[in-house]
C-alpha positions as CSV (number, residue, x, y, z in Angstrom):
1,M,-28.9,23.2,24.7
2,T,-26.7,20.1,24.6
3,A,-23.7,19.4,26.9
4,E,-21.3,19.7,24.0
5,D,-22.2,23.1,22.6
6,G,-20.8,26.4,23.8
7,T,-23.8,28.8,23.4
8,A,-24.3,32.0,25.2
9,K,-27.2,30.5,27.0
10,G,-24.8,28.1,28.8
11,K,-22.5,30.9,29.8
12,R,-25.4,33.0,31.3
13,R,-26.4,30.3,33.6
14,A,-24.7,29.7,36.9
15,R,-23.2,26.3,37.9
16,R,-25.8,23.6,37.4
17,S,-26.0,19.9,36.9
18,P,-26.4,18.7,33.3
19,A,-29.9,18.0,32.2
20,P,-30.9,14.4,31.7
21,H,-30.8,14.6,27.9
22,E,-27.3,16.0,28.2
23,R,-26.1,13.1,30.3
24,Q,-27.6,10.5,28.1
25,R,-26.1,11.7,24.8
26,D,-23.3,9.1,24.2
27,P,-21.7,9.3,27.7
28,E,-18.8,7.0,26.9
29,R,-17.8,9.1,23.9
30,T,-18.1,12.3,26.0
31,K,-16.0,10.8,28.8
32,A,-13.3,9.7,26.3
33,R,-13.2,13.3,24.9
34,I,-12.9,14.7,28.4
35,L,-10.0,12.3,29.3
36,E,-8.2,13.1,26.0
37,A,-8.5,16.8,26.7
38,A,-7.4,16.4,30.3
39,A,-4.3,14.5,29.2
40,D,-3.3,17.5,27.0
41,E,-4.1,20.1,29.7
42,F,-2.3,18.2,32.6
43,S,0.7,17.5,30.5
44,A,1.0,21.1,29.4
45,K,0.4,22.7,32.9
46,G,0.7,20.0,35.5
47,F,-2.1,19.3,38.0
48,A,-1.9,22.6,39.9
49,G,-1.9,24.7,36.7
50,A,-4.6,22.8,34.9
51,R,-8.1,24.4,34.8
52,V,-11.3,22.5,34.5
53,S,-12.7,25.2,32.3
54,E,-9.9,24.7,29.9
55,I,-10.3,21.0,29.8
56,A,-14.0,21.5,29.1
57,A,-13.2,23.9,26.3
58,R,-10.7,21.5,24.8
59,A,-13.3,18.7,24.9
60,G,-16.1,20.9,23.7
61,V,-18.4,20.0,26.6
62,N,-20.3,21.7,29.4
63,Q,-17.9,22.1,32.4
64,Q,-20.5,20.5,34.7
65,L,-20.1,17.2,32.9
66,I,-16.6,16.9,34.4
67,S,-18.0,17.1,37.9
68,Y,-20.9,14.8,37.0
69,Y,-18.7,12.0,35.4
70,F,-15.4,12.4,37.4
71,D,-16.3,14.4,40.5
72,G,-14.0,17.3,39.6
73,K,-10.4,17.7,38.7
74,E,-8.9,15.3,41.2
75,G,-11.3,12.5,40.2
76,L,-10.4,13.2,36.5
77,Y,-6.7,13.0,37.3
78,R,-7.2,9.7,39.2
79,E,-9.2,8.2,36.3
80,M,-6.4,9.1,33.9
81,G,-4.0,7.1,36.2
82,R,-6.4,4.1,36.2
83,K,-6.6,4.2,32.4
84,W,-2.8,4.2,32.1
85,L,-2.5,1.2,34.4
86,E,-5.0,-0.7,32.3
87,Y,-3.1,0.1,29.2
88,E,0.2,-0.7,30.8
89,A,-0.9,-4.1,31.9
90,Q,-1.8,-5.0,28.3
91,A,1.1,-3.3,26.5
92,F,3.9,-4.4,29.0
93,P,3.2,-8.0,30.2
94,E,5.5,-9.2,32.9
95,E,6.8,-12.0,30.7
96,M,8.2,-9.5,28.2
97,G,12.0,-9.3,28.3
98,F,13.2,-6.3,30.3
99,A,15.2,-4.8,27.3
100,D,12.2,-5.1,25.0
101,M,10.0,-3.6,27.7
102,I,12.2,-0.5,28.0
103,K,12.4,-0.2,24.3
104,R,8.6,-0.2,24.0
105,Y,8.4,2.4,26.8
106,V,10.7,4.7,24.8
107,E,8.4,4.3,21.7
108,V,5.3,4.9,23.7
109,S,6.7,7.9,25.5
110,V,7.6,9.6,22.2
111,A,4.4,8.7,20.4
112,N,2.4,10.2,23.3
113,N,4.8,12.3,25.4
114,R,2.0,13.3,27.8
115,G,2.8,10.4,30.2
116,G,6.5,11.4,30.6
117,R,5.4,15.1,31.1
118,H,2.9,14.0,33.7
119,L,5.6,12.2,35.7
120,A,7.9,15.3,35.4
121,W,5.2,17.6,36.7
122,E,4.3,15.3,39.6
123,G,8.0,15.1,40.5
124,L,8.4,18.9,40.5
125,A,5.3,19.3,42.7
126,D,6.1,16.5,45.1
127,T,5.8,17.3,48.8
128,G,6.6,13.9,50.2
129,E,3.1,13.5,51.5
130,S,1.6,10.0,51.8
131,G,-1.9,8.7,51.2
132,P,-3.8,5.9,49.5
133,E,-2.7,6.8,46.0
134,A,1.0,7.2,47.0
135,D,0.8,3.8,48.9
136,E,-0.7,2.2,45.8
137,R,2.0,3.6,43.5
138,N,4.8,2.6,45.9
139,A,3.4,-0.9,46.1
140,R,3.5,-1.2,42.3
141,L,7.0,0.1,42.2
142,R,8.2,-2.4,44.8
143,H,6.6,-5.1,42.8
144,E,8.5,-4.0,39.7
145,V,11.7,-4.1,41.8
146,E,10.9,-7.6,42.8
147,M,10.3,-8.5,39.1
148,I,13.8,-7.3,38.3
149,R,15.2,-9.3,41.2
150,E,13.5,-12.3,39.7
151,R,15.1,-11.6,36.3
152,Q,18.4,-11.5,38.1
153,R,17.8,-14.9,39.6
154,T,17.1,-16.3,36.1
155,G,20.3,-14.7,34.7
156,E,18.5,-12.2,32.5
157,I,20.1,-9.3,34.4
158,D,23.5,-9.1,36.2
159,D,22.8,-9.7,39.9
160,R,25.5,-7.2,40.8
161,V,23.2,-4.4,39.9
162,D,20.8,-2.9,42.5
163,P,17.4,-3.6,41.1
164,A,15.9,-0.5,42.6
165,A,18.5,1.7,41.1
166,L,18.1,0.0,37.7
167,L,14.4,0.6,37.7
168,L,14.7,4.3,38.4
169,I,17.5,4.6,35.8
170,A,15.5,2.7,33.2
171,M,12.3,4.7,33.8
172,S,14.1,8.0,33.6
173,A,16.0,7.0,30.5
174,A,12.9,5.7,28.7
175,N,11.2,9.1,29.1
176,G,14.4,11.0,28.1
177,L,13.3,12.0,24.6
178,A,9.8,13.2,25.9
179,V,11.0,15.0,29.0
180,Y,14.3,16.5,27.7
181,P,13.6,17.2,24.0
182,Q,16.0,20.2,24.1
183,L,18.8,18.0,25.3
184,A,18.1,15.4,22.7
185,R,18.1,18.0,19.9
186,G,21.5,19.2,21.0
187,I,23.0,15.8,21.6
188,F,21.7,14.1,18.5
189,D,21.5,17.2,16.3
190,G,18.0,16.3,15.1
191,D,14.3,16.3,15.9
192,S,13.8,14.6,19.2
193,G,10.4,13.2,18.1
194,S,11.5,11.9,14.8
195,P,10.8,8.1,14.1
196,E,14.5,7.7,13.2
197,L,15.8,9.1,16.4
198,T,13.2,7.3,18.5
199,K,14.1,4.0,16.9
200,H,17.8,4.6,17.3
201,Y,17.5,5.7,21.0
202,A,15.2,2.8,21.9
203,E,17.5,0.3,20.3
204,Q,20.6,1.8,22.1
205,L,18.9,1.8,25.5
206,A,17.7,-1.8,25.0
207,K,21.3,-2.8,24.0
208,M,22.6,-1.3,27.3
209,I,20.0,-3.3,29.3
210,E,21.0,-6.5,27.4
211,L,24.6,-5.9,28.3
212,L,23.7,-6.3,31.9
213,G,22.9,-9.9,31.2
214,G,26.3,-10.6,29.5
215,D,29.3,-12.5,30.6
216,R,29.8,-12.2,34.4
217,T,32.9,-14.4,34.7
218,S,35.1,-11.4,35.3
219,R,33.6,-10.5,38.7
């Protein structure tokens, strides 16, 4: 029996570690399939509601491979976060203009709305507890606030705006179509995931950001 099949033999056996030949069968491809399935499951149900058995079923793998490769559900969730940070560093370089950056965030959030849904689930489940992961996230957010402050010093963004407030507003707005599709449908009277609406919304949000760098002589 391979790690990827779903035969009755696998169901009859109790929890076990995958056999060596199962582990060696294209592990990188198997891990990618698990991560893809996990993204769907977590975005649909949140961390608390997601089930490892469902992730394994979506990926078409033996459930034990999730423990073997990722040390269970928490490890899998952390790995998803690391993958996103790797992608973010490449897709959103710090030298990119802030308006263009927000525009791209809109496009990415609609093309793959799982990221926005993950944030929404995390917010709903938040208990205010601290820990290494929360500390790391907060450090990244503080760095992004400092980057906005630097943009204010160069004149890209009006320095009358609180950079922390602007960051939260921009992040929330960028995920608006993905997190609030029902509101978008009502407001724009159209498909919230359509390329036309995504392009229009992204351009409008970018234009609002650009206006923050306009003429400030009327202070």
